[in-house]
C-alpha positions as CSV (number, residue, x, y, z in Angstrom):
1,M,0.0,0.0,0.0
2,S,1.5,3.4,-0.8
3,R,0.5,6.9,-1.6
4,G,1.8,8.9,-4.5
5,T,4.4,11.4,-3.3
6,T,4.2,14.9,-4.7
7,L,7.2,16.3,-6.5
8,A,8.4,17.1,-10.0
9,A,8.6,14.3,-12.5
10,V,11.7,13.1,-14.3
11,A,10.1,12.3,-17.6
12,S,12.9,10.7,-19.5
13,L,16.6,10.1,-19.8
14,V,17.4,10.8,-23.4
15,L,20.8,9.2,-24.1
16,A,22.8,10.5,-27.1
17,G,26.2,9.5,-28.4
18,F,29.2,11.0,-26.7
19,L,29.8,14.6,-27.8
20,S,33.5,14.9,-28.5
21,S,33.7,18.7,-28.6
22,A,35.6,20.4,-25.8
23,C,32.4,22.0,-24.4
24,P,29.3,19.9,-24.9
25,G,27.4,22.5,-22.8
26,T,24.0,22.4,-21.1
27,K,21.0,21.4,-23.1
28,A,18.1,23.9,-23.4
29,C,15.0,23.2,-21.4
30,T,11.4,23.5,-22.5
31,A,8.9,25.8,-20.7
32,G,8.0,24.7,-17.2
33,T,10.9,22.2,-16.9
34,V,14.5,21.9,-15.6
35,M,16.9,20.1,-17.9
36,V,19.9,18.4,-16.3
37,T,22.6,17.4,-18.8
38,V,24.7,14.5,-17.5
39,S,28.3,13.5,-18.5
40,F,29.7,10.1,-17.5
41,D,33.4,9.3,-16.9
42,A,35.2,6.1,-17.9
43,T,33.9,4.3,-14.7
44,T,30.3,5.6,-14.6
45,S,29.7,5.2,-18.4
46,A,29.6,1.4,-17.7
47,A,26.4,1.8,-15.7
48,D,23.3,0.0,-16.8
49,A,21.0,2.0,-14.5
50,I,20.9,5.6,-13.0
51,D,19.0,6.2,-9.7
52,V,17.6,9.7,-9.6
53,Y,16.6,11.4,-6.4
54,A,14.9,14.8,-6.5
55,S,13.4,17.1,-3.8
56,V,12.3,20.7,-3.4
57,D,13.5,23.0,-0.5
58,G,15.3,20.2,1.4
59,A,12.5,17.7,2.0
60,S,12.6,13.9,1.6
61,P,13.4,13.1,-2.0
62,T,11.4,10.9,-4.4
63,M,13.4,8.3,-6.4
64,T,13.2,6.5,-9.7
65,T,15.6,4.3,-11.7
66,L,16.3,5.1,-15.4
67,T,17.9,2.7,-17.9
68,H,21.4,3.6,-19.2
69,A,23.1,2.0,-22.2
70,A,26.7,0.9,-21.1
71,G,29.3,3.0,-22.9
72,V,27.1,6.1,-23.5
73,K,28.9,9.2,-22.0
74,E,26.3,11.9,-22.2
75,G,22.5,12.2,-21.7
76,S,19.9,14.4,-20.2
77,I,17.1,14.3,-17.6
78,E,14.1,16.6,-17.9
79,I,12.2,17.5,-14.8
80,Y,8.6,18.6,-15.2
81,F,6.4,20.8,-13.0
82,P,2.9,20.0,-14.1
83,N,0.9,22.7,-12.5
84,G,1.7,25.3,-15.2
85,G,4.0,27.5,-13.2
86,G,7.3,26.1,-14.5
87,Y,10.3,26.0,-12.2
88,P,9.2,27.0,-8.6
89,T,10.9,30.4,-8.5
90,G,12.6,31.3,-5.2
91,R,12.9,27.6,-4.1
92,R,15.7,25.1,-4.4
93,L,15.7,21.8,-6.4
94,D,18.1,19.2,-5.1
95,V,19.1,16.3,-7.5
96,T,21.2,13.2,-6.6
97,L,22.3,10.8,-9.3
98,V,23.7,7.3,-8.6
99,A,25.3,5.3,-11.4
100,R,24.9,1.5,-10.9
101,N,25.9,-1.7,-12.7
102,G,23.6,-4.3,-11.2
103,T,23.8,-3.8,-7.4
104,A,27.3,-2.2,-7.5
105,T,27.5,1.6,-7.2
106,L,29.9,3.1,-9.8
107,G,29.6,6.8,-8.9
108,T,27.4,9.4,-7.1
109,S,26.8,13.0,-8.0
110,I,24.9,15.5,-5.9
111,L,23.9,19.1,-6.9
112,A,21.7,21.8,-5.7
113,L,20.0,24.0,-8.3
114,P,19.7,27.7,-7.3
115,A,16.3,29.4,-7.4
116,G,15.1,30.2,-10.9
117,C,17.4,27.8,-12.6
118,G,16.2,26.0,-15.7
119,T,19.2,24.2,-17.0
120,V,22.4,22.7,-15.5
121,A,25.2,20.4,-16.5
122,I,26.7,17.7,-14.1
123,S,29.5,15.2,-14.4
124,L,28.8,11.8,-12.9
125,A,32.2,10.6,-11.5
126,G,33.3,7.2,-10.5
127,A,34.3,5.8,-7.0
128,G,31.2,7.2,-5.4
129,G,32.6,10.8,-4.9
130,P,30.6,14.0,-5.4
131,G,30.0,15.2,-8.9
132,T,31.4,18.4,-10.3
133,G,29.1,21.3,-11.0
134,G,30.3,22.3,-14.4
135,T,33.5,23.2,-16.3
136,T,35.8,26.1,-15.6
137,G,33.8,29.3,-15.5
138,A,34.4,31.8,-18.2
139,A,34.4,35.6,-17.5
140,G,31.1,37.2,-18.4
141,T,30.3,40.0,-20.8
142,T,27.4,42.2,-20.2
143,G,25.0,39.6,-18.7
144,S,21.4,38.9,-18.9
145,A,19.9,36.8,-16.1
146,G,22.3,33.9,-15.8
147,R,21.5,30.2,-15.8
148,G,24.5,29.7,-13.5
149,G,26.0,26.6,-12.1
150,T,25.5,24.9,-8.7
151,T,27.7,27.0,-6.4
152,G,31.0,26.6,-8.2
153,S,34.3,27.7,-6.6
154,A,35.2,31.3,-7.0
155,G,38.0,32.4,-9.5
156,T,41.2,33.9,-8.4
157,T,40.5,37.3,-9.9
158,G,37.0,37.8,-11.3
159,S,33.6,36.7,-10.0
160,A,30.4,36.5,-12.0
161,G,27.9,39.4,-11.6
162,R,24.5,39.0,-9.9
163,G,22.4,41.6,-11.6
164,G,23.5,41.7,-15.2
165,T,26.7,43.8,-14.8
166,T,29.8,43.1,-16.8
167,G,31.9,40.3,-15.3
168,T,35.6,40.8,-14.7
169,A,37.8,38.2,-16.3
170,G,39.2,35.6,-13.9
171,T,41.3,32.5,-14.3
172,T,38.5,30.3,-12.8
173,G,35.3,32.3,-13.1
174,G,32.8,32.1,-10.1
175,A,29.4,30.5,-10.6
176,G,26.7,33.0,-11.5
177,R,23.3,33.0,-9.7
178,G,21.5,35.4,-11.9
179,G,24.4,37.4,-13.2
180,T,26.5,37.4,-16.4
181,T,27.1,34.4,-18.6
182,G,29.7,32.8,-16.3
183,S,29.4,29.0,-16.1
184,A,29.7,27.0,-12.9
185,G,33.0,26.4,-11.1
186,T,35.1,23.3,-11.1
187,T,33.5,21.6,-8.0
188,G,29.9,21.9,-7.3
189,S,28.8,21.8,-3.6
190,A,26.7,18.9,-2.4
191,G,22.9,19.4,-2.2
192,T,20.7,18.4,0.6
193,G,17.3,16.8,0.3
194,A,13.8,16.3,1.9
195,T,10.1,16.2,0.9
196,G,8.9,18.5,-1.9
197,T,5.5,19.9,-2.4
198,G,3.2,19.8,-5.4
199,G,3.5,17.9,-8.7
200,C,4.3,14.2,-9.3
201,A,6.5,11.6,-7.8
202,V,9.8,11.1,-9.7
203,C,8.6,9.1,-12.7
204,V,10.4,6.4,-14.6
205,T,11.5,6.6,-18.3
206,G,8.5,7.2,-20.6
207,Q,6.1,8.5,-18.0
208,T,4.3,11.8,-18.0
209,C,2.8,13.7,-15.0
210,T,-1.0,14.0,-15.2
211,N,-3.1,15.3,-12.3
212,N,-0.2,14.8,-9.9
213,L,0.1,11.1,-10.9
214,C,2.9,9.5,-13.0
215,T,1.2,7.8,-15.9
216,G,2.6,5.4,-18.5
217,V,5.4,3.1,-17.4
218,N,5.0,1.9,-13.8
219,C,4.6,-1.5,-12.0
220,T,1.3,-2.1,-13.7
221,A,3.2,-1.9,-17.0
222,G,6.0,-4.1,-15.6
223,A,8.5,-1.6,-14.1
224,T,10.4,-3.1,-11.2
225,V,13.6,-2.0,-9.3
226,A,16.0,-4.1,-7.2
227,P,16.3,-2.9,-3.6
228,V,19.3,-0.6,-2.9
229,S,19.8,-2.5,0.4
230,P,18.5,-5.7,2.0
231,L,17.3,-3.5,5.0
232,I,13.7,-2.4,4.5
233,T,13.8,-0.4,7.7
234,D,15.1,-0.4,11.3
235,F,13.3,2.9,12.0
236,S,16.6,4.7,12.9
237,D,15.8,7.3,10.3
238,A,12.0,7.4,10.7
239,V,10.3,10.8,10.9
240,P,6.6,11.8,11.1
241,D,4.8,11.8,7.7
242,P,3.7,15.4,7.0
243,A,1.1,14.0,4.5
244,S,-0.6,11.5,7.0
245,A,-0.9,12.4,10.7
246,G,0.1,9.6,13.0
247,D,2.2,7.8,10.3
248,Y,5.9,7.7,9.6
249,R,8.3,7.9,6.7
250,F,11.6,5.9,6.6
251,G,14.7,5.9,4.3
252,G,16.1,9.3,5.0
253,T,17.3,11.6,2.2
254,G,20.1,9.5,0.7
255,P,20.2,7.0,-2.1
256,S,21.6,4.1,-0.1
257,R,18.4,3.1,1.8
258,V,15.0,1.8,0.8
259,H,12.4,4.6,1.0
260,G,8.8,4.1,2.2
261,G,6.4,4.7,5.1
262,T,3.7,3.3,7.3
263,A,-0.1,3.1,6.6
264,R,-2.8,1.8,8.9
265,F,-5.9,-0.2,8.1
266,Q,-8.8,-1.9,10.0
267,N,-12.3,-3.2,9.5
268,P,-15.1,-0.6,9.9
269,A,-16.1,-1.4,13.5
270,S,-12.5,-1.3,14.8
271,P,-10.9,2.1,15.8
272,R,-7.7,3.0,14.0
273,G,-4.6,1.9,15.8
274,A,-1.8,4.2,17.0
275,F,2.0,4.3,16.6
276,T,4.7,5.2,19.0
277,L,8.4,5.4,17.9
278,S,11.1,4.7,20.5
279,N,14.7,3.3,20.5
280,N,14.6,2.6,16.7
281,A,11.5,0.4,17.0
282,L,7.9,1.0,16.0
283,T,5.0,0.0,18.4
284,F,1.5,-0.4,17.1
285,T,-1.3,-0.5,19.7
286,A,-4.9,-1.3,18.7
287,S,-8.3,-2.7,19.6
288,V,-10.1,-5.2,17.3
289,S,-13.9,-5.3,17.3
290,A,-15.9,-8.5,17.9
291,P,-16.9,-10.4,14.8
292,G,-19.9,-8.9,13.0
293,A,-22.8,-10.5,11.1
294,T,-22.0,-13.1,8.5
295,G,-21.4,-11.5,5.1
296,S,-20.6,-8.1,6.6
297,Q,-17.3,-6.2,6.4
298,D,-16.9,-6.9,10.1
299,Q,-17.3,-10.6,9.9
300,Y,-13.6,-11.1,10.2
301,P,-12.3,-8.2,12.2
302,Y,-8.7,-7.0,12.0
303,N,-6.5,-4.0,12.8
304,G,-3.0,-3.6,11.3
305,F,-0.4,-1.6,9.5
306,S,1.7,-1.8,6.3
307,L,5.4,-0.9,5.8
308,Y,5.2,0.1,2.2
309,T,8.0,0.9,-0.3
310,D,7.7,3.9,-2.6
311,G,6.5,3.5,-6.2
312,P,5.9,3.9,-9.0
313,A,7.9,0.7,-9.6
314,C,7.5,-2.5,-7.6
315,L,10.4,-3.9,-5.5
316,D,12.1,-6.9,-7.2
317,A,13.2,-9.2,-4.4
318,S,14.0,-12.2,-6.6
319,A,17.5,-12.5,-5.2
320,Y,16.1,-13.1,-1.7
321,S,14.2,-16.0,0.0
322,R,12.5,-14.4,3.0
323,V,11.8,-11.3,5.1
324,S,13.2,-11.3,8.7
325,F,12.2,-9.0,11.6
326,I,12.3,-8.6,15.3
327,V,8.9,-8.6,16.9
328,T,7.8,-8.3,20.5
329,G,4.7,-7.1,22.3
330,N,1.6,-8.0,24.4
331,L,-1.0,-9.5,22.1
332,G,-3.7,-10.0,24.8
333,A,-6.5,-12.1,23.3
334,C,-5.5,-11.2,19.8
335,T,-3.5,-13.3,17.3
336,L,-0.8,-11.8,15.0
337,Q,-0.5,-12.3,11.3
338,F,2.2,-11.3,8.7
339,A,1.6,-10.7,5.0
340,F,3.7,-9.9,1.9
341,S,2.1,-7.2,-0.2
342,Y,2.5,-7.7,-3.9
343,A,1.0,-6.2,-7.1
344,E,-1.3,-9.0,-8.1
345,D,-3.3,-8.9,-4.8
346,V,-3.4,-5.1,-4.5
347,A,-6.4,-3.2,-5.9
348,P,-5.7,-0.2,-8.1
349,A,-7.9,1.9,-5.8
350,S,-5.3,1.3,-3.0
351,D,-2.2,1.8,-5.2
352,P,-3.0,3.1,-8.7
353,Q,0.6,2.7,-10.0
354,R,1.2,-0.8,-8.8
355,G,-2.1,-2.6,-8.0
356,T,-3.3,-5.0,-10.7
357,C,-6.1,-6.9,-8.8
358,T,-9.4,-6.2,-10.7
359,T,-11.7,-8.0,-8.3
360,A,-11.8,-5.3,-5.7
361,A,-14.1,-7.3,-3.3
362,S,-11.6,-10.1,-3.0
363,C,-8.1,-8.5,-3.3
364,F,-6.0,-9.6,-0.3
365,S,-2.5,-11.0,0.2
366,S,-1.7,-14.4,1.7
367,Q,-1.4,-14.3,5.5
368,Y,0.9,-16.1,7.9
369,A,0.2,-16.7,11.6
370,I,3.2,-15.6,13.6
371,T,4.1,-15.0,17.3
372,T,6.5,-12.7,19.2
373,S,9.0,-15.6,18.9
374,T,8.9,-15.6,15.0
375,T,12.0,-14.2,13.4
376,S,11.2,-14.5,9.6
377,V,8.7,-15.7,7.0
378,A,9.9,-17.3,3.7
379,F,8.3,-16.6,0.4
380,T,7.8,-20.4,0.1
381,D,6.2,-20.9,3.5
382,T,2.6,-22.2,3.5
383,P,0.1,-19.4,4.2
384,T,-2.4,-19.7,7.0
385,V,-4.9,-17.8,4.8
386,L,-4.6,-18.0,1.0
387,G,-4.5,-14.7,-0.8
388,A,-6.7,-13.8,-3.8
389,P,-6.5,-13.8,-6.7
390,L,-2.8,-14.9,-6.3
391,S,-2.1,-17.2,-3.3
392,T,1.7,-17.5,-3.9
393,P,3.6,-14.3,-3.1
394,D,5.2,-12.7,-6.2
395,K,8.6,-11.6,-4.7
396,A,9.5,-9.8,-8.0
397,K,6.6,-7.4,-7.5
398,L,6.6,-6.5,-3.8
399,T,5.0,-3.3,-2.6
400,G,5.7,-3.8,1.2
401,V,4.9,-6.1,4.1
402,N,1.9,-6.1,6.6
403,F,1.5,-6.9,10.3
404,E,-2.1,-7.2,11.7
405,L,-3.9,-8.1,14.9
406,I,-6.8,-10.5,14.5
407,S,-9.8,-11.1,16.8
408,T,-11.2,-14.6,17.2
409,A,-13.0,-13.9,20.5
410,S,-16.7,-13.0,20.5
411,T,-15.9,-9.9,22.5
412,G,-13.0,-8.6,20.4
413,C,-9.5,-8.0,21.7
414,S,-6.7,-5.4,22.4
415,G,-3.0,-5.7,22.0
416,S,0.3,-4.1,21.0
417,V,3.2,-5.2,18.8
418,T,6.7,-3.7,18.4
419,V,8.6,-4.3,15.2
420,T,12.1,-3.4,14.1
421,N,15.0,-4.5,11.8
422,V,12.7,-5.6,8.9
423,R,15.0,-6.8,6.1
424,L,15.2,-9.1,3.1
425,Q,17.3,-12.2,3.4
């Protein structure tokens, strides 16, 4: 289960042949977008995938993975802002690029675009170091509003103007922020990230942003991504979710952790459960109603929560055999169940970009009875309750995992469960 995050959309990675001229330059952007031109060195040009993280004003970034043809040394990423206002003037866009070959990281580049910027060039260097923010800055002539670099280092003599004055020549021109035509300095400063507002989640190659949703290529069309780490979450970086009171986001702002959050669910007669976060562990406390009338939505009462991973792609866990966790708590008269969440048993109404179950009245994942002594559940374990329409978990199309309290008593039950260190094994 997941909600669409709201941020600008990376619509496509258009990969061209390597431009052998001395100054390939920054590609022009179209109205309402930011164009990032990417150069690869000898190490990062071997990548077969580029992970893109983007955020506005230092909030938690959204992420997608773009395909890269090995050997190609230049390309571009266009970032859309679908609400018609173009680049959010006066606010900062942070972009992090990670070049990967399989699960191996070849290089990382981080940049922060200044307010009002529409185009920028970045070099994606190997060995995981920070990327450069442009070439050596040239001295400006009489400048119009500059499309300057990402905070380049200042030249020894001249610095670029801020308001359209004539730049003084320098050996390594400073980066312009609205001044003359000076390009960015030799080493761009690292950007910071957090959650942006407005627009789409970061979309995969071929998608467009329509009504704040990425449309086109997503998990419903077969898009999957391998986890950047076996760890789903240990809650060490969990923070309150600003978009859903009482829930949490996990994964931080960097590219090395799985990003996602919590979501709660229950039958109509049960009150919503509550979370507390302490000592890198998440505690869920809830009451479950007594069973209702046969055929009603309360016939089989439950109260639980999901640890979902961000879309629009599904998580491909084909390389793993199980999910492990540490679970403690006081279950009272309740029993505890675990479930894998996967695309085939998720309704589109719950997850429009990943859910493919079309029989909404009977879309639910297979469930496994566990206790506070259980340490893992294998994808091949026999379920206690068979899911529908697919009873065998599809580990190549995971969207998260669920824990839920179940009532079998005629009077209902109350209990709490504490979870941490949830990981793929």
